[in-house]
C-alpha positions, 0 to 999 in steps of 0.5 A: 500500500502506497503512503500519502505524503501526509502519512509518511511526512518529510522524514521520508526524505531523510531516510532515502537521502541517507540510504542513497548517500551510503549506497552511492559512496559504496559505488564510488569506492568500487570505481575509485580503484582505477585512481588507486590502481597505479600504486596497487599495481606497483606494490603487487607487480600486477599485469594488465589482465590482473589490473582489469580484473581487479578494477571490474570484479566488483561490478561483475559480482554485482551484475551476476548476483543482483537478480538472484539476490533481489529475488531472495532478499526482497522479503527482508526488512530494508533497514536490516538488509541495509545495515547488514550489507553496509557493515559488511561492506565497511569491513571489506573496505578495511580488508582491502586496505590490509590485503597482503596478496593480489588474491586476497584483494581480489576476493575482498573486491568481489565480496564488496560487489556482492554487498552492493548487489544484496542492498539493491532490493532495499532501494525498491522497498524503501521507495514503496514503503515511504513514497506514493507511486506518483513520486517515484520519478522524483525520488529516482531523480534525487537518488541519481543526483546524489550518485552523481555528486558522490562520484564527482566528489570522490573523483576530485578527492581521491587524487588529493588523498593519494597526494596527502598520503604520499601515494599510499593506496592503503591509507587512502582506502582506510580513509574511505573505510572510516568515512564509510563507517560514519555513513553506516552509523548515520544510516543506523541512526536515521534509517527507519522501517 
């Protein structure tokens, strides 16, 4: 049953914006690997094939698992699903930063993509539970705007962080992990069913 704007109130925007900030930051972290790749490649002596695999594995796991996970997870509470996937994703960012081999880094990035795929059903349920159908296009527009902002901010910030950390990709990923931790806590405080 769709809610009217009066029933849901303005807090619905707090919920959708906080959810989307978390989700878009995860996507930005997944894609910013390209900026970190020269430093990672230098440390692990990666071939071009390994670099391509490392860059794309999160997206491939997302593509392969979004539909099956959506079918399986659509019945779970979106707040719980989001909190669990954000907590796992946060852990995986820190594990990526501490990876000692290419295989561990690759496995962590694959699992990171899995958390993004598992979170997708929550977006649909969030819209259905908080917004009337006539506002779905507006909500979608706001979420695309947030995604664009997160990507733009990370594209500008990542090279600055790398410079500040003397080209240390691990420190940069740890910083991303810290930021993601704060967003996960923010979701825990603001997310409502």
